[in-house]
Each structure stands twice: as C-alpha cells, then as structure tokens.
C-alpha positions as CSV (number, residue, x, y, z in Angstrom):
1,D,-18.4,14.0,13.6
2,Y,-18.6,11.7,10.6
3,S,-21.4,9.5,9.4
4,V,-21.1,6.0,8.0
5,G,-19.8,6.1,4.4
6,E,-18.4,9.7,4.8
7,A,-14.8,10.4,3.8
8,F,-12.6,12.3,6.2
9,G,-9.3,14.1,6.0
10,S,-7.6,14.9,2.7
11,P,-7.1,12.2,0.2
12,D,-3.4,11.3,-0.3
13,I,-1.1,9.3,-2.5
14,M,-0.2,5.6,-2.7
15,I,3.5,4.8,-3.4
16,P,4.2,1.4,-4.9
17,V,7.4,-0.5,-3.9
18,F,8.4,-3.2,-6.3
19,D,10.1,-6.5,-5.8
20,R,11.0,-5.8,-2.2
21,E,12.0,-9.3,-1.3
22,F,14.3,-9.6,-4.4
23,H,16.1,-6.3,-4.1
24,H,16.1,-5.6,-0.4
25,D,14.6,-8.2,1.9
26,G,16.0,-11.5,0.9
27,A,16.5,-14.5,3.2
28,D,20.2,-13.6,3.9
29,E,19.3,-10.2,5.4
30,E,20.5,-11.2,9.0
31,R,24.1,-11.9,8.0
32,L,24.4,-8.6,6.0
33,D,25.8,-5.3,7.3
34,F,23.1,-2.7,7.7
35,G,24.3,-1.0,4.6
36,E,22.9,-3.9,2.7
37,R,20.0,-4.7,5.0
38,K,16.4,-4.6,4.1
39,L,14.3,-1.7,3.1
40,S,11.6,-2.8,5.5
41,W,13.8,-2.3,8.6
42,I,11.2,0.1,9.9
43,L,8.7,0.1,7.0
44,A,7.6,-3.6,7.6
45,D,4.7,-2.4,9.8
46,Y,3.5,0.1,7.1
47,F,3.4,-2.0,3.9
48,F,0.1,-3.1,2.4
49,D,0.3,-6.0,0.0
50,G,-0.6,-5.3,-3.7
51,F,-4.1,-6.7,-3.5
52,S,-4.9,-4.4,-0.5
53,C,-3.8,-1.5,-2.8
54,A,-5.5,-2.8,-5.9
55,P,-5.1,-2.2,-8.8
56,I,-1.4,-1.8,-7.8
57,H,-1.2,-5.6,-7.7
58,L,-1.3,-5.6,-11.6
59,E,1.9,-3.6,-11.9
60,T,4.0,-6.7,-11.7
61,Y,3.8,-10.4,-11.0
62,G,1.4,-10.9,-8.1
63,D,3.0,-10.7,-4.7
64,N,6.1,-8.8,-6.1
65,V,4.6,-5.4,-5.2
66,D,3.7,-3.6,-2.0
67,C,2.4,-0.1,-1.3
68,L,2.6,2.7,1.2
69,A,-0.8,4.4,1.7
70,T,0.4,7.7,3.1
71,S,-1.4,9.7,5.8
72,V,-4.2,7.7,7.4
73,G,-2.9,4.4,5.9
74,M,0.4,4.9,7.8
75,T,-0.9,6.4,11.0
76,A,-4.1,4.5,11.9
77,S,-3.7,1.6,14.3
78,S,-5.7,-1.6,14.2
79,H,-8.1,-3.1,16.7
80,R,-9.9,-6.1,15.3
81,A,-13.1,-5.5,17.4
82,L,-13.2,-1.7,16.9
83,L,-12.5,-1.3,13.2
84,N,-14.2,1.9,12.0
85,V,-12.7,3.0,8.7
86,A,-12.0,1.4,5.3
87,M,-9.5,2.3,2.6
88,E,-10.9,3.0,-0.8
89,A,-9.1,2.0,-4.1
90,P,-6.8,4.8,-5.5
91,D,-7.6,6.7,-8.7
92,I,-5.0,6.2,-11.5
93,E,-4.0,9.4,-13.3
94,R,-0.8,10.4,-15.1
95,A,-1.4,14.1,-14.2
96,G,-0.6,15.2,-17.7
97,L,2.7,13.3,-17.9
98,N,3.5,11.4,-21.0
99,R,6.5,9.2,-21.8
100,Y,6.6,10.7,-25.4
101,S,6.9,14.3,-24.2
102,N,7.6,14.7,-20.5
103,P,11.0,14.0,-18.7
104,G,9.0,13.6,-15.5
105,A,7.1,10.6,-16.7
106,G,7.5,7.7,-14.2
107,A,9.0,10.1,-11.6
108,I,5.8,10.3,-9.5
109,T,3.2,7.8,-8.4
110,Y,0.1,7.8,-10.6
111,Y,-2.0,6.3,-7.7
112,H,-3.7,9.2,-5.8
113,N,-6.9,10.4,-4.3
114,V,-6.9,7.6,-1.7
115,E,-9.9,8.1,0.5
116,F,-10.8,6.6,3.9
117,L,-14.4,6.2,4.7
118,A,-16.1,5.8,8.1
119,T,-17.7,2.4,8.5
120,K,-19.2,3.4,11.8
121,Q,-20.5,6.7,13.2
122,L,-17.4,8.6,14.3
123,E,-17.6,11.0,17.2
124,A,-15.1,13.9,17.2
125,G,-12.0,12.6,19.0
126,T,-12.5,9.0,18.1
127,E,-9.3,7.0,17.4
128,I,-9.1,5.6,13.8
129,F,-8.8,1.8,13.5
130,L,-8.0,0.3,10.1
131,D,-8.1,-3.4,9.2
132,Y,-4.5,-4.7,8.8
133,G,-5.8,-8.2,8.2
134,V,-5.8,-11.2,10.5
135,D,-2.3,-12.3,9.3
136,Y,-0.7,-9.1,10.5
137,T,-2.4,-9.4,13.9
138,E,-1.5,-13.0,14.5
139,T,2.1,-13.1,13.0
140,R,3.8,-9.9,14.0
141,P,5.9,-10.1,17.1
142,P,5.7,-7.2,19.6
143,L,9.3,-6.2,18.9
144,G,9.5,-3.8,16.1
145,G,6.1,-2.2,16.4
146,G,3.9,-5.3,15.6
147,M,0.9,-6.2,17.7
148,G,1.9,-9.7,18.8
149,L,-1.0,-11.4,20.6
150,M,-3.7,-8.9,19.7
151,P,-7.1,-10.4,20.4
152,L,-9.5,-10.9,17.4
153,E,-13.1,-9.9,17.3
154,E,-14.3,-13.4,18.2
155,D,-12.1,-13.2,21.3
156,F,-13.9,-10.1,22.5
157,K,-17.3,-11.7,21.8
158,W,-16.2,-14.6,24.0
159,A,-15.2,-12.2,26.7
160,D,-18.6,-10.5,26.5
161,S,-20.3,-13.8,27.1
162,I,-18.0,-14.8,30.0
163,I,-18.3,-11.4,31.7
164,N,-22.1,-11.5,31.4
165,K,-22.1,-15.0,33.0
166,L,-19.8,-13.8,35.8
167,M,-22.0,-10.8,36.5
168,H,-25.1,-12.9,36.7
169,S,-23.5,-15.6,38.9
170,G,-23.4,-13.3,41.9
171,L,-20.1,-15.0,42.9
172,F,-17.8,-12.1,41.9
173,E,-18.5,-9.1,44.0
174,A,-15.8,-6.5,44.6
175,N,-14.0,-8.0,47.7
176,D,-10.7,-9.7,48.5
177,D,-12.0,-13.2,48.1
178,S,-13.6,-12.5,44.8
179,E,-10.4,-10.8,43.6
180,K,-8.4,-13.9,44.5
181,Y,-10.8,-16.3,42.7
182,Y,-11.0,-14.0,39.7
183,R,-7.2,-13.8,39.4
184,L,-7.1,-17.6,39.5
185,L,-9.7,-17.7,36.7
186,R,-7.7,-15.3,34.5
187,D,-4.5,-17.4,35.2
188,I,-6.3,-20.5,34.0
189,V,-7.6,-18.8,30.9
190,R,-4.1,-17.4,30.2
191,T,-2.6,-20.9,30.2
192,M,-5.2,-22.1,27.7
193,D,-5.4,-19.0,25.4
194,R,-3.3,-15.9,26.0
195,K,-5.3,-13.8,23.5
196,K,-8.6,-14.5,25.3
197,A,-7.0,-13.7,28.6
198,K,-6.1,-10.2,27.3
199,T,-9.8,-9.5,26.7
200,L,-10.8,-9.9,30.4
201,P,-10.6,-6.9,32.8
202,E,-7.6,-6.8,35.1
203,H,-9.6,-6.7,38.4
204,V,-13.0,-8.1,39.5
205,S,-14.0,-4.5,40.4
206,D,-13.9,-3.7,36.6
207,L,-16.3,-6.4,35.6
208,K,-19.4,-4.1,35.9
209,K,-17.9,-1.4,33.6
210,A,-16.7,-3.9,31.1
211,S,-20.2,-5.4,31.1
212,E,-21.8,-2.1,30.4
213,E,-19.3,-0.9,27.7
214,G,-18.5,-4.2,26.1
215,A,-15.1,-5.9,26.4
216,A,-13.7,-4.4,23.2
217,L,-14.5,-0.8,24.0
218,Y,-13.5,-1.3,27.7
219,S,-10.1,-2.6,26.4
220,D,-9.4,0.9,24.9
221,Q,-10.3,3.5,27.5
222,D,-8.8,6.2,25.2
223,Y,-11.0,5.3,22.2
224,I,-12.5,8.8,22.3
225,R,-10.4,11.7,23.3
226,S,-11.6,15.1,24.6
227,M,-11.2,18.3,22.6
228,D,-8.9,19.6,25.3
229,W,-6.7,16.5,25.0
230,L,-6.5,17.0,21.2
231,A,-5.6,20.6,21.5
232,E,-2.8,19.7,23.8
233,N,-1.4,16.6,22.0
234,G,-2.7,16.7,18.4
235,A,-1.8,18.6,15.3
236,C,-3.7,19.5,12.1
237,V,-2.7,17.3,9.2
238,D,-5.3,18.1,6.6
239,S,-4.2,21.7,5.7
240,M,-3.2,20.7,2.1
241,E,-4.9,18.8,-0.7
242,G,-3.7,17.4,-4.0
243,K,-4.6,19.0,-7.4
244,L,-3.0,19.3,-10.8
245,S,0.2,21.4,-10.3
246,T,0.4,24.9,-11.8
247,I,3.9,23.9,-13.1
248,Q,3.6,22.2,-16.4
249,G,5.1,18.7,-16.4
250,A,5.2,18.5,-12.6
251,G,2.2,16.3,-12.1
252,R,0.2,17.0,-9.0
253,G,0.9,19.6,-6.4
254,A,-0.1,20.5,-2.8
255,F,-2.6,23.3,-2.4
256,L,-3.7,25.0,0.8
257,K,-7.2,24.4,2.1
258,R,-7.1,27.5,4.3
259,S,-5.0,30.7,4.4
260,V,-1.9,30.9,6.6
261,K,0.4,33.6,7.8
262,K,4.2,33.8,7.6
263,G,5.7,31.5,10.3
264,D,2.5,29.3,10.7
265,V,3.1,25.5,10.8
266,I,1.1,24.1,7.9
267,V,1.6,20.5,8.7
268,T,3.5,18.3,11.2
269,S,4.6,14.9,9.9
270,P,6.5,12.0,11.4
271,V,9.4,10.7,9.3
272,I,10.8,7.2,8.8
273,H,14.6,7.3,8.7
274,F,16.9,5.2,6.5
275,P,20.5,5.4,7.8
276,Y,21.8,4.1,4.5
277,N,20.3,5.2,1.2
278,N,21.5,2.1,-0.7
279,V,18.4,0.3,0.6
280,M,16.6,2.0,-2.3
281,N,18.8,0.4,-4.9
282,M,17.4,-2.1,-7.4
283,Y,19.5,-4.8,-9.0
284,D,19.8,-6.8,-12.2
285,V,19.0,-10.5,-12.5
286,Q,21.9,-13.0,-12.8
287,K,21.7,-14.9,-16.0
288,K,20.8,-18.6,-15.5
289,K,20.9,-21.5,-17.9
290,N,17.9,-23.7,-18.5
291,R,18.2,-27.4,-19.1
292,N,19.0,-26.8,-22.8
293,G,22.0,-24.7,-21.8
294,K,20.4,-21.5,-23.0
295,D,19.7,-18.3,-21.0
296,D,16.5,-18.8,-19.0
297,E,13.9,-16.2,-20.1
298,I,10.5,-15.1,-19.0
299,R,8.0,-17.2,-20.8
300,A,5.3,-15.3,-22.7
301,S,1.9,-16.6,-23.6
302,G,1.2,-15.2,-27.1
303,Y,-0.2,-11.7,-26.9
304,T,-1.3,-11.8,-23.3
305,A,0.2,-11.3,-19.8
306,D,0.9,-14.7,-18.3
307,F,1.0,-13.5,-14.7
308,Y,0.8,-16.7,-12.7
309,D,2.4,-19.4,-14.7
310,G,5.9,-19.5,-16.2
311,K,6.7,-15.9,-15.4
312,K,5.7,-16.4,-11.8
313,R,8.0,-19.3,-11.4
314,F,10.8,-17.4,-13.1
315,F,10.4,-14.5,-10.7
316,K,10.5,-16.8,-7.7
317,N,13.7,-18.5,-8.8
318,R,15.7,-15.4,-9.7
319,K,19.1,-14.6,-8.2
320,K,20.1,-11.0,-7.5
321,G,23.0,-9.6,-9.5
322,E,25.5,-7.0,-8.5
323,N,24.7,-4.2,-11.0
324,I,22.4,-1.4,-9.8
325,I,19.7,-0.8,-12.5
326,G,17.6,1.8,-10.7
327,R,16.1,2.9,-7.5
328,Q,12.7,2.6,-5.9
329,L,10.2,5.4,-6.7
330,L,10.0,5.9,-2.9
331,V,13.3,7.8,-3.0
332,N,11.7,10.7,-4.8
333,Y,9.5,11.3,-1.7
334,C,12.4,11.3,0.8
335,F,14.5,14.1,2.2
336,G,18.3,13.8,2.2
337,H,21.5,15.7,1.9
338,P,24.4,15.6,-0.6
339,D,26.9,14.8,2.2
340,S,25.0,12.0,3.8
341,T,23.5,8.5,3.3
342,V,20.6,9.3,5.6
343,L,17.1,9.5,4.1
344,L,13.9,10.7,5.8
345,F,10.5,9.8,4.5
346,P,7.6,12.1,5.7
347,Y,4.2,10.4,5.3
348,L,1.5,12.7,6.6
349,G,-0.6,15.6,5.3
350,N,0.2,15.4,1.5
351,V,3.8,16.5,2.1
352,G,4.8,14.2,-0.8
353,L,2.9,16.4,-3.2
354,I,4.9,19.6,-2.5
355,N,6.7,20.6,-5.7
356,H,10.1,22.3,-6.1
357,G,10.1,26.0,-6.1
358,A,13.4,27.6,-7.1
359,E,14.7,30.5,-5.1
360,G,12.1,33.3,-5.1
361,K,9.2,30.9,-5.8
362,S,9.3,28.7,-2.7
363,N,6.8,29.7,0.1
364,V,7.5,27.0,2.7
365,K,10.5,25.5,4.5
366,V,11.3,22.4,6.5
367,Q,12.2,22.6,10.1
368,W,12.4,20.4,13.2
369,P,9.6,20.8,15.7
370,S,9.6,24.3,17.1
371,S,8.2,23.2,20.5
372,L,8.4,20.0,22.5
373,E,5.9,21.3,25.0
374,R,2.7,20.7,23.0
375,G,1.5,18.6,20.1
376,P,2.6,15.2,19.0
377,A,6.3,16.2,19.0
378,R,6.2,16.2,22.8
379,K,5.9,12.4,22.7
380,F,7.1,11.3,19.3
381,H,10.1,13.5,18.5
382,R,13.5,12.4,19.9
383,K,15.6,15.5,19.7
384,D,18.7,13.5,20.9
385,W,18.5,11.5,17.7
386,L,19.6,14.6,15.8
387,D,22.9,14.4,17.8
388,S,23.4,10.7,16.8
389,T,25.9,9.5,14.2
390,T,24.6,7.6,11.2
391,E,25.8,4.4,12.7
392,Q,23.9,5.1,15.9
393,L,20.8,5.8,13.9
394,A,21.0,2.2,12.7
395,D,21.0,0.8,16.2
396,I,18.2,-1.7,17.0
397,D,16.7,0.7,19.6
398,K,16.0,3.1,16.8
399,Q,14.0,0.5,14.7
400,K,10.9,2.7,14.9
401,P,9.9,6.2,13.8
402,G,11.3,8.7,16.3
403,M,11.5,12.1,14.6
404,M,9.1,14.7,13.2
405,I,9.3,17.6,10.9
406,E,7.2,20.8,10.3
407,I,6.3,22.4,7.0
408,V,6.3,26.2,7.8
409,A,5.1,29.1,5.7
410,T,7.9,31.6,4.8
411,R,5.3,34.2,3.7
412,D,1.6,34.7,3.8
413,I,-0.1,32.1,1.6
414,E,-3.7,32.3,0.5
415,K,-6.3,29.5,0.3
416,D,-6.1,27.4,-2.9
417,E,-2.5,28.6,-3.5
418,E,0.0,26.0,-4.4
419,V,2.8,25.2,-1.9
420,F,6.4,25.1,-3.1
421,L,9.6,24.0,-1.3
422,D,13.1,24.7,-2.4
423,Y,14.6,21.2,-3.1
424,G,18.1,22.6,-3.1
425,P,20.8,23.2,-5.7
426,A,22.0,19.5,-5.7
427,W,18.5,18.3,-6.7
428,E,18.1,21.0,-9.3
429,N,21.5,20.1,-10.9
430,V,20.5,16.5,-11.1
431,W,17.1,17.3,-12.6
432,D,18.6,19.7,-15.2
433,D,21.1,16.9,-16.2
434,H,18.2,14.5,-16.5
435,V,16.2,16.9,-18.7
436,R,19.2,17.5,-21.0
437,Q,19.9,13.8,-21.4
438,W,16.2,12.7,-21.6
439,K,14.9,11.3,-24.9
440,P,11.2,10.6,-25.7
441,W,10.1,7.0,-25.5
442,S,11.1,5.3,-28.7
443,S,10.0,1.7,-29.5
444,N,8.4,-0.2,-32.3
445,K,5.9,-1.3,-29.6
446,K,3.4,1.6,-29.1
447,Y,2.4,2.3,-25.5
448,V,-1.2,3.3,-24.6
449,P,-2.2,3.5,-20.9
450,A,-4.9,1.0,-20.1
451,Q,-6.9,3.6,-18.2
452,D,-7.2,5.6,-21.4
453,L,-9.1,2.7,-23.0
454,N,-11.2,2.1,-20.0
455,R,-12.3,5.8,-19.9
456,T,-13.6,6.0,-23.5
457,P,-17.3,5.9,-22.5
458,L,-16.7,8.9,-20.3
459,R,-15.7,10.9,-23.4
460,G,-18.9,9.8,-25.2
461,E,-17.0,7.2,-27.3
462,P,-18.0,3.6,-27.7
463,L,-16.3,0.9,-25.5
464,E,-13.1,-0.4,-26.8
465,K,-13.7,-3.8,-28.5
466,V,-12.6,-6.8,-26.5
467,R,-10.6,-9.1,-28.8
468,L,-10.4,-12.8,-28.7
469,E,-6.9,-14.3,-28.4
470,K,-7.1,-15.6,-32.0
471,E,-8.1,-12.1,-33.2
472,L,-5.1,-10.3,-31.8
473,R,-2.7,-11.2,-34.5
474,E,-4.8,-9.5,-37.2
475,D,-6.5,-6.9,-34.9
476,P,-4.2,-6.0,-32.0
477,Y,-5.0,-3.5,-29.3
478,P,-3.8,0.1,-29.8
479,G,-0.9,-0.5,-27.5
480,A,1.4,-3.5,-27.2
481,N,1.2,-3.2,-23.4
482,I,-2.6,-3.8,-23.3
483,A,-4.0,-7.0,-21.8
484,T,-7.4,-8.0,-20.4
485,G,-8.5,-8.4,-16.8
486,C,-11.7,-10.2,-15.6
487,Y,-13.5,-9.5,-12.4
488,L,-13.5,-12.7,-10.3
489,D,-13.6,-13.0,-6.5
490,F,-11.7,-16.1,-5.6
491,N,-12.9,-15.8,-2.0
492,H,-16.4,-16.5,-3.2
493,I,-15.7,-18.8,-6.0
494,N,-17.7,-21.6,-4.4
495,I,-21.0,-20.0,-5.4
496,L,-20.2,-20.3,-9.1
497,E,-21.9,-23.0,-11.2
498,E,-19.3,-25.7,-12.1
499,V,-19.9,-26.9,-15.6
500,L,-17.1,-29.4,-16.2
501,P,-14.4,-30.1,-13.6
502,D,-11.1,-31.9,-13.7
503,T,-10.2,-31.8,-17.4
504,E,-6.5,-31.8,-18.1
505,E,-4.4,-30.1,-20.8
506,E,-0.8,-30.8,-21.7
507,E,1.7,-27.9,-21.4
508,E,5.2,-29.0,-22.4
509,D,6.0,-31.6,-19.8
510,E,3.3,-30.7,-17.3
511,K,-0.5,-31.3,-17.0
512,I,-2.6,-28.3,-16.2
513,R,-6.0,-28.9,-14.5
514,R,-8.8,-26.9,-16.0
515,D,-12.2,-26.3,-14.3
516,I,-15.0,-24.9,-16.4
517,I,-17.5,-22.6,-14.5
518,N,-20.1,-20.0,-15.3
519,W,-19.7,-16.4,-14.2
520,Y,-22.0,-15.1,-11.4
521,Q,-25.8,-15.1,-11.9
522,P,-27.3,-11.7,-11.4
523,S,-29.3,-13.0,-8.5
524,S,-26.4,-14.6,-6.7
525,V,-24.1,-11.6,-6.0
526,N,-23.9,-7.9,-5.5
527,F,-22.2,-6.7,-8.7
528,E,-20.7,-3.6,-7.0
529,E,-18.8,-5.9,-4.6
530,I,-17.5,-8.0,-7.5
531,L,-16.5,-5.1,-9.7
532,T,-13.8,-3.8,-7.5
533,P,-10.1,-3.5,-8.4
534,A,-8.9,-6.2,-6.0
535,N,-11.0,-8.8,-8.0
536,I,-9.3,-8.0,-11.3
537,Q,-7.6,-11.2,-12.5
538,P,-5.5,-11.3,-15.7
539,C,-7.4,-13.3,-18.2
540,V,-7.2,-14.6,-21.8
541,I,-10.4,-14.1,-23.8
542,I,-11.1,-17.2,-26.0
543,D,-14.8,-17.0,-27.0
544,R,-17.6,-14.5,-27.5
545,Q,-21.3,-15.2,-27.8
546,T,-24.1,-12.6,-28.4
547,V,-27.4,-13.2,-26.6
548,R,-30.2,-10.8,-27.3
549,G,-27.8,-8.1,-28.6
550,K,-25.5,-8.4,-25.6
551,D,-22.0,-9.9,-25.8
552,Y,-20.8,-12.5,-23.3
553,Y,-17.3,-13.9,-23.1
554,T,-15.3,-16.9,-22.1
555,A,-11.9,-16.4,-20.5
556,L,-9.1,-18.4,-19.1
557,I,-7.9,-17.4,-15.6
558,S,-5.1,-19.0,-13.8
559,A,-5.7,-19.8,-10.1
560,N,-4.0,-17.1,-8.1
561,P,-1.2,-18.6,-6.0
562,I,-1.2,-15.6,-3.6
563,M,-4.7,-16.6,-2.4
564,D,-4.5,-18.3,1.0
565,P,-7.2,-21.1,0.7
566,T,-6.9,-21.8,4.4
567,D,-8.5,-18.4,5.1
568,N,-12.0,-19.8,4.3
569,N,-11.4,-23.5,4.4
570,D,-12.7,-23.8,0.9
571,L,-11.6,-27.2,-0.5
572,F,-12.3,-26.2,-4.1
573,L,-10.2,-23.1,-3.8
574,F,-7.4,-25.1,-2.0
575,E,-7.3,-27.6,-4.9
576,L,-7.3,-24.8,-7.6
577,V,-4.4,-23.0,-6.0
578,N,-2.2,-26.0,-5.1
579,L,-2.8,-27.8,-8.4
580,R,-2.1,-24.5,-10.3
581,A,-5.4,-25.0,-12.0
582,E,-6.7,-23.0,-14.9
583,L,-10.3,-21.8,-14.8
584,E,-12.4,-21.5,-18.0
585,V,-15.0,-18.9,-17.0
586,R,-18.0,-18.6,-19.3
587,K,-20.9,-16.1,-19.6
588,I,-18.8,-13.1,-18.5
589,P,-20.6,-9.8,-19.4
590,R,-18.7,-7.0,-21.0
591,E,-18.8,-4.8,-17.9
592,A,-16.9,-7.5,-16.0
593,I,-13.9,-7.2,-18.4
594,T,-11.4,-4.3,-18.1
595,F,-8.1,-3.4,-19.8
596,I,-4.9,-3.5,-17.8
597,D,-1.2,-2.8,-18.5
598,K,0.9,-5.9,-18.9
599,P,3.4,-6.3,-16.0
600,L,6.3,-3.9,-15.8
601,T,5.1,-1.8,-18.8
602,S,3.8,1.4,-17.0
603,D,5.9,4.6,-16.9
604,V,7.4,3.9,-13.4
605,H,9.2,0.8,-14.8
606,M,10.9,2.6,-17.7
607,K,14.7,2.8,-17.8
608,G,16.2,6.2,-17.0
609,T,13.2,7.6,-15.0
610,F,14.2,10.3,-12.6
611,R,15.2,9.2,-9.1
612,F,16.7,11.6,-6.6
613,P,15.7,12.7,-3.1
614,I,14.7,16.2,-2.0
615,M,17.8,17.9,-0.4
616,L,17.5,19.6,3.0
617,P,19.7,22.7,3.6
618,D,22.8,22.6,5.8
619,E,21.2,24.6,8.6
620,V,18.5,21.9,9.0
621,F,20.4,18.7,8.4
622,P,22.4,17.5,11.5
623,E,26.1,17.7,11.2
624,K,26.8,14.3,12.6
625,W,24.7,12.7,9.9
626,K,27.1,14.0,7.2
627,N,29.0,10.7,6.7
628,N,29.5,10.9,2.9
629,K,31.3,14.2,2.3
630,S,33.7,12.5,-0.2
631,N,30.8,11.4,-2.5
C-alpha cells in the first residue's frame, strides 16, 4: 500500500523529442509512404508536451519539444474521475559528461529520476491513473488507442446526482417495466450527451451498486485487482534503478535492487515498433528570402533568448529541407539490427539505462517472452508479428504496441551490481569510429550549463548575480548560453496587481502591447506552487531595486502563445496571448529568478553527437524483418 505523497516504483528517465511536427509529423503525412510517415504513428498516445515535462519546455522554442516519460508515464491509463498519481519534474544531471572532455556528451538524456507520487491512498492491486489532460480525453478518437468519448469528472458527479434521485424516487425497482423505462431514459440522455450516458449503469438492477460505490468507481470494476490476479497476469518492473555508471563516461547505468540467479527474468517490457528507422531522421531548413531579398534568419534580442517573438514566428514558418542533419536522441534507446530498418523501443523498468558490456562483461541478454501462459505476455505479446515482414509490421492493424521483450540474467548477479548488455559488434564499431573522430567542443562562446549556476548555494557559494540587460555587455554571464527565467503562472495571472495596462511600444513595423503588473504578494499565493519548473518563463531583467537589504527585479516576459486562454475563460489572459502582449513584471524576488540555457544550446543539440541504436543478435532478431541486407 502507498500513502498520499509517497513515491512508488523506481524513478526512470525522460527522453525529449525535438521539433516533431517539422521533422516527422507535418501536415502532408497522409500522402506520404510509410517510409516517410510520422514518428508518432504509435507514439502519439505516449507523448507529453514540453510543459508537462518541464523544464524540458525550455530546450527549444515553446511547443517544439515533447517528451516520453518512460515506465509509469507510458503505461498508466487515465480516468478523469479516478486520478490517483502525479508525475514529478525530472532532475537534470549530466552524469559526469562534459562537451569539453567526453565523446558521450549529448548521447544520453540528462532528464532522470522522474518520480510518480500517490495523490490518494493506494491499496495494493490498485490500477494507476495519470492525468493526461482534458484535451487528450476530449480530442483523441478511439482508433489508435485514444480514449474518444471518455467522461470527465463532472460527468460522473452528474451521474451520482441522477442515480441518487432515481434510487429515492422508488420508480426504478429491478423488474421488466423498470428496465424498459430505464433503457428509455438512457437513450434520451445518449441523444443529448453521449459522455454523460456512459456514466450511467447498463441495467436498472445495477443502480443500487453504483449508488453505493459511486458512478466513477462503479465504471471500473477492475480498479483493484487481487494478489492472485497479479501473480497470474502481472510482472515485476522495478527490479532495476538508475545510478551513476561504473563505466567512466557512460553516464548513468542500471543497477539491481535485489539479487537474481542465472536465467531469471529481471524485467519484462513492452516495445513500440518502428518499421522504418528513417522516422528518426532530422532535416535542415530550406533557406528563405525575406522582403529585402536576404536569407531570413532567426532574430535575436540582444544577449537574451527571445523565445516567443521573432524566433517563434520563424520556427512556425520553416520549410523542411532534404539534407539529414541528425537523428532524434530516442534512437539511442531503441533496439535494431544491421540488416533491418525495424526499430524497437522498450519503455519499462529502466531498460534504457542498461549500458554496453563487451564480450565477457555483459551479464544479461534480450529474449522474447519465454512463456505465453502467464504474465502480461499472455495478452500483450503477438508472437505471429515475429513472422511478419517489415511491410506487414506497417499495416494499420499493427498501429499499437503488440510485442514484449525480457531482460534475462546470463549469470548470477548480486544486489547493487550494475547490469550490462552486449550491444553487438556493429554498435561497438560505430562507437569506436565516433570516439576516434570526436573533438572537444571548440567555440569562442564558452558553454556553462545553467544548472551549474543554479546549484552554487548547494556548494556553499553565493548566488550567481542576476544581471540587468544593460549590464550584460560589460559583465556577461560565465557562459554565452545563459539566459534568465522568471517564475510566473499564466493560469493564475488574474490575481496579480495590474499597475499600468495597455501601453504600446513600436517594434519595427509592429506595435507591441505592454501590461505592467506586480509579482505575487506573499499572502496571495503558495510560493511552492509558483516555484515549479512548468512556471519558468524566459524573461529579460531590466531593473533592480533594493528594499531593506533584499533585491527585487523588474522583468519583461512575453505572453506565452502555447497557453490556451479558453481553458479558464480568462479574458485578460486571452487578450495577452492573442495580442502577443509583453508583460512588465515588477517586484520579483531573487528566489523567483533562475538561470536557463538558451534554446538549442544544451549538449543534446550539438552537431556530431552520437546516435545509433542497440543491436540485437541474429538469433533474436526475426529473419523476415531483415529487409536491408544491402546497407
């Protein structure tokens, strides 16, 4: 059992996926052959937007980044009225990798230790329900794994009220006439609101039970499974945990939480299949001419990251070129084969943290499920898919996960021992070539990770000084990549004191609306709720005032165009977003300002970072998938 606020399972990693719409999922996807079709063919139901994975949203320009929260984040379902877990923000840690000294810099995700906390008391056997957001529930069609017309929490509350009235009316007893009238009532509700109709019991005889349990809990009779059921149908997925690898320069690794014997299955994981590996490709931008006949460029704003203005518009108007300039980081967490275009992405149990162990060092292997009689493979592993061709794997009826793998010990492994898998000679050759050709980062613009500046107090050092925009030319930050972020929750912006609305400033041929507001008063808000990564907004610091020995700042923050002002019917927010307004926020305390990397400057965006999938051996990889033997 788990109490409210308690973390469960093993924390796992978060993998960012950049510029998905531009590189993979453009509007022309339907007319393309599958070889060029979108990365989200199956992954669409697994992506979180950048703000849900904050601070990943700061890696690039707003909505141009998504993330995959492995393990719980990719296996938990969502039931709007039975939500019982919350995803915590990831830790950011380079795991000892440095672009000046390590060939592996940028080859792993730096977002890790993602925890899931119980928001309700969880009895053993309870199904985990994670909040996917209202938009997911309301917009996803049933085809392809979406939820379609999934009722919301208010729909179940309505059902509780209706069921209570029906029970007290005395008109709906369990007999044939009552069943006929009740069926008529449900038909009437269905014609008016199909979601609400789904919240009512199927038969009049079920009203009493629904009244006792509540409509939401009644709708999921399998909400709590028995231990016998779990033993028959479940599998352990928390046998490994992430720690700093024993291999220098490898980043993090997977370590056993309990000892295992040779032949034991350490973890069972579903895999998402990509029939064609070119969905991982990233492309250049076609050069376009501006109105002066010159190449259009991303506009910068002095020494700061201008996320939501000129650069944002530039990013939305790009056109994909034909030159491949890299691959998604996700490819490093996939399995493949030298003679095939098929990739498999395992996403459970910290499998993505298992490092390469050359011959003699590896202590685990990958295999297909050893038994289809017990465990999740009985229902979720389609053995016949292993006998399909690559083209058949791309059929629409396989637009869903349908295969599982097992990580099996090849010798006895002790608790706290690191787990190693042989990535294969093809992977090793590519890695060796990468190391030979790799050169340390060289640029006249020094790079200092923003998290290093934010952590100085933890080392007993004073806080890094926050510079004003006008001070940066004479006193720049230690790294050219450093920008400032201010904590501001746009969803609750209406509680802020408005000092001076509706001023306008000229910017080239446009007028920018500027609203002047004061930051939160201590009595008006819970600081812990505001100082969360999702509320970090790129900002320009323009003024500083010292009051009773404490510094307060004024910053410019552009209204975030990703915010949906219709979510809370806030007219002020609606105007800010749609008029591309600029906020001048005053009286910001130092603790509400943090340092961030400018977009596209972190290690993962460097040219020449290592990208290559883990290779499965011939005896495991299906022969019919080997469609690329000439490559």
